[in-house]
N, C-alpha and C positions, 0 to 999 in steps of 0.2 A: 855554762852556765855563767850568766852576769850578774857579778857580785854588785851591792847597794853602793851607789858612788861611781859605777862604771861608764865609762860613754859606748855605745855602741860602734863599732869600728867598720863599719857595712855602709853608716849613712841611711839607714833605711826610712826618712820621710818621702824621698823623690821618687821611688818606685810605685808607693801609694799613688802619690798624685798622678804617674803616667799608668797607674790602671783606672784609676776613672776617667781620664779623661780616654783612654779606649773603649770603656764601657758604654760615656756618650756616643763614641763615634760610632760604635754597633750599632746604638739604640737607633743612631738618625739615620745610618743606610737602612737600617731594618723597616722603619717606617717609609724611606723613599721606596725600596722593592714595595713594599705593600700598596703605596700610592701609585705606582704606574702598572701592577698586575690588577687593582680595579677598573684602570681606566681602560686597560684592554681590555679586561673583560664586558665593560661597558659597550664602547665600538662593536666591539664580535658579535652583542644582541641584537646592534641596529643592525646588523650585515645580516645576520639569520631573519632579523625581521622581513626585510626586503626582499631575500631571496625567497620566503617564504610566501610572501604577498603575489610577488612574481608568480611561482607557481599555481597559486590562487587563484588568479587572473586567466591563466594559459587553460586552468582546466572548466572552468567557468566557458570562456566561452568555445571550447572543444564541446561541452556539455550544452550549450545553446547550437551549437551546428547537428549536433545529433536529434536534437528533439524538431530542430527544423525538416531534417530530412527524414525522419519519423511519420512527420506531419504530412508532407508529399505523399509516401508512402501509402498512410493513412489514406489518405484523397483519392490516389489511384485506385488505391483496395474497393472503394465506394463505386467507383464508374460502372454504370448499368452496362448489360450488353446493349440494350437499345441504343444505348450513347453513340454507339460505334458505325460511324461510315459505312466500314465495308460490308454490311448487312444488306446493302443494297442494291450490292451486288447479284445477288441471287433471289432469281424468282420461285415464287412460292409456289409450289405443284402440287402442295396434298391441302385441303381445306376440312375445317370440321363442318358437319350438317346433321344436328339431329345427334349430336354424341357417337357419328359413326366419321370415322378418317374414310375419305373421299378416293377412291383409287382411280385408274385411268380408266376403265370400264362403266364408272355411275357416278363422277363428278362434273358432266357435263350439265345437269340440270341444278348447281346446287342454288342457292336461293339469298340472296339480303333484302331486307326490305330498301327502297328508296329512301334516301337522305338528301338536302338539299345541298346545292355547290356553296363550297367554302368561299366565305370572301376574300378580300383581300389579306396576306399574312402579314404585312407591316405592322410589327408592335404587338404580334402576338409572341401568345407562352409557348414553352414546350407543348406543352398539350394541346394547348390547341394546333400547332404546327404539325404535330403528330397524328391530331381527330383529320387534318385536312388530307394529309398520305393517305389515312385510310380510306378517306371520301372514294366510296366506288363508283362515281361520276368522274374521276380523274384519275383513278389509279390504272388503267390501263389494261386492269383487269377483269371488267367487267362490262357485260353490256345490257343493256335494258329491255325488256321483255314485255308486252301489254298482253295480260290475260282475256279470256273469252269475256268475263265478268267488267273489263274495263280497269282493272286493280295494274297497279306498275311494279314491276320487282327488276331488284340488279341481281344478273346469275353471272357465278362465275367462268370464265372462259375458261375450256378445258386446255390446258397447255400439250397434250397429247394427241389435238385433232389438227389436219392440216389445215392449215388460213387460207382463205384467200387470197391472193396478190394482185388484183386488178387495182389501175391505177383509173378512178372516176374521172377525172381531168379529161382521160382519151375518149369520153363517152360525146357523140353527138347525133343531134335531134333534125331528121329531115323528112319533110311532108308529115310529122306527127310520128316515125318510127323511127327509133334510138338503134345508133351504130357504134361501135366500139372499133376506135381508129385506132394503128400503131404505124408509127413514120409516116403519118399521111396515108396508110390502104385502111381498109374496112377486112378488119380480119375476123369480124362476127355475120350470124346470120339471123335473120327477121323470119320471126315466125307470129301465127295467131293460135290459140288454142278455141275448140268450136264445139258445138254441143248442139242438140234440139233446140235450146233457148236460143239459139245462134240467129234460127228463123232458117229463110233460103239464101246458100252463099254462092254469089258467084265468082268462081274459083279462076276464072278466067282473067277478071280485073284485081283481082287478090295477087295473081304473078305479075301485072302488067303497074299494079302500084309500087309491087318490088321487095313482097313478101316472099322469102326463101322455104318455108315448111309449115308443116300444119299438124298441129296434134289434135287429134281426133277423139272426143269420146266415142267407145266403145259400149257402155253399158256402165250398170253399177248396181249393191244390193240394194233394198230398203231399209234402214236405219229404223224403222218399228216393223214391217212384216219378215222385213230378214228375202223378201223373195230376188231372186236375181234376174234381170230384164236387160233387153239389149238396147240401147237409144233409139229411140224411133229414127233419126236421121244419120243413124252409123252407114248403111249402105250407100246412102244418097251419097253422104258427106267423103266416104274415101275411094268410091269409085267417081268422085266429080274432081277429086283434087289432083288422084295419079293420070286421070284424061289432060290437066292441065301442065302433067310436066313436074307439080310440086313435090318436096319430098316430105313423105307422111310418120308419123310416131302415132300411138294410141294411149291411153288413161283410162283405169277402171276407177270408180269411185265404189271402194271396199267397206263392209261393215261385217266382216268376219270375225267371230267371238273367240274363235279358236283355230288353231292350225290347219285342222281337218276342213273347218270352211276355205279357209284360205286356197289349199290344194284344189276346191271343187271350184273356188274364182278362179284358178289362173288355169284349169281347163278349159272353163267357159270361153276365157279371152282364146286361146291358141285355136279353138274348133272356129271360132268366127273369123281369126286371123288366117286361116289354112290358107282361104284363094287367093289372099294377095300377099303372101308369105314375101313373094320376090321383090314387093314393093316397099315392104317396110324397112324403112334405110335409119328411121329416129327410133327412141327409146318406146319400149312399153312400161308406162308408169303407174306405180301403184301410189292410190289417192285414198287418205283416210283421214276425216277430219271430225271433230266435234260438231256439232248440234247444237244451235246457238236454242236458246228460247224454248226446246223441246228436247224429251226423252228420247234414247238413243239406245242401240242395242250395244253399242261398247261402252257405255257411261262406267261401267262396271270392271272395266280392264285394268289391269296396273301396266306401269310403263313397259314392266318386259315382257309382258302376254302380248303388246301391243308389236313389239321389236320382234318378236319371236311369231307374227302373225306376218308381217314384213317381211323375214326373211326368206320366210315357206313362200311368200307369194313370186318373188324377184327369184329365187332359186329356181324354182317352175318357169319363168320368162327366161333365164338363161339354159336351161337345160332344151328348152325348145328352139334356142336359136336366135333368140332376140337379143337386145342391150338392155337389161331392167335399168329402174331409174324409181327413185323416190320425189315422191311430192309432197311438200306441205309448206307452209308458213313459219313464220320466223317462233314463233310461239311453240308451234306443235313439234318442229324438227330438236328445239332445243330443251324442252321440257318434257313432253307426252311421247318419246320415245327413245331407247338410247342409241344415240349416233357412233358411238367407241365401239357399237357391235355391226355398224352398219356402212363403215368406213369406205369399203370396196365397191360401193354403189353410188353411180352420179347422182346428182342433187338437181332437184329441179324447185327452185326459189317461186313462192308466192307473195311478194311484199312491194306494195304500191307505196314505193315512196321515188322522190329524185333521184335520191341515192343510198340505197341498202346500206343496212348497218348490220347484217349477219355475220360472224366474223368467221364463219370455214366457208372449203371450198364448194362452189357451187358450178355445174353445169351450164345451167340455164336459168332465166328471170321472167319471170309474170310480171310486168310493171305499173302494169291499170287491169281493169275490168270495165272501164270505160273511153275506151280510145276512140278514134275515128279513121278507118280507112275502107277506101273503095273497094266495095263486094258485100262485106257486112252490112246489110242497114241498122240493125242495134248493135248496142255499145257493144265493143271491139274488145277482148282480150287479147293484149298485144304482149309480145316476148321479145328477147332477147337472147341467143344461144352462144356460147363459145368456145364451142366445140361442130366443125364440119363432122358431124356421122355419117352422112351419107360420101363422103372421101375416104373414108376409113377403108 
């Protein structure tokens, strides 16, 4: 305890000053520390912002890349099957005909209406180009048929029937008679078909003119009466041709309306051929035709009916030891009968053209009914045969 008037022995004024100065220094240090802390915090925030921006930019680029890839996939997904080229590698073997899928046995007569040929494809749209590819006149899968009424139709060529492989540049004509050449050698046979309508035939002159064989009309059934008759010139013609050493075949004009009548017709043919059986080197042909501008017995027959009748006739011919043959023009062969059921028989095509466009295999071709040949005074029916029947 200090008494009044006594002095402080420790000198108390100086320590107070030191204490005040320490406090000031401490506060200055504290202020400096706070300033440095705030400065570092500001720089850290800027770094974080820059890092965040870089990350956002990377995410944006990745999203854009995914969007572009997704767009390409969607575009690919929208591509149609018909846009792919490889479909053209495969032929169409089935067609729709009246809502029915065609089979190998009934697709030879599928019909399309005739369309106009397509023009130049330059500048055309995809739809226009596709329409041209479907043009039956250009697709190689159809053939043009002219009906008896004059209407033209495009008919599907069957992929199941044997196509002919003739090279028509090998055809040559000498003295009005056509021949088929191969490596400079004639590999065909010149023929005529004759009937009572041909008048009197000089078979010696025919042979001298270069004719190799004769197809003789044996007879036929009336398309109205149904009566079977022998051709008035049959006996004279067949004996005259045999006498001159010409190869002989015959044909019969059928108007049978059922298989029983077909058997009746073939029996008539066999009976009249019996005296000449050893001389029949060429086929016995079945000839059934539509009658133009008149009604006929066979008008009401279906395609299958006509086919069955043809089979009955030709099987009877075959059983008798002769070579059966199916005769007809392009329209008849393609539309009026079912060729798929008749592939085992040779075909005699009647088509008066410089070059036939019948697509299937055939053995004999009648190329004109208004020809000229020595030995026949009237219009001659001229033929070419690609098979040497007499050499079999």
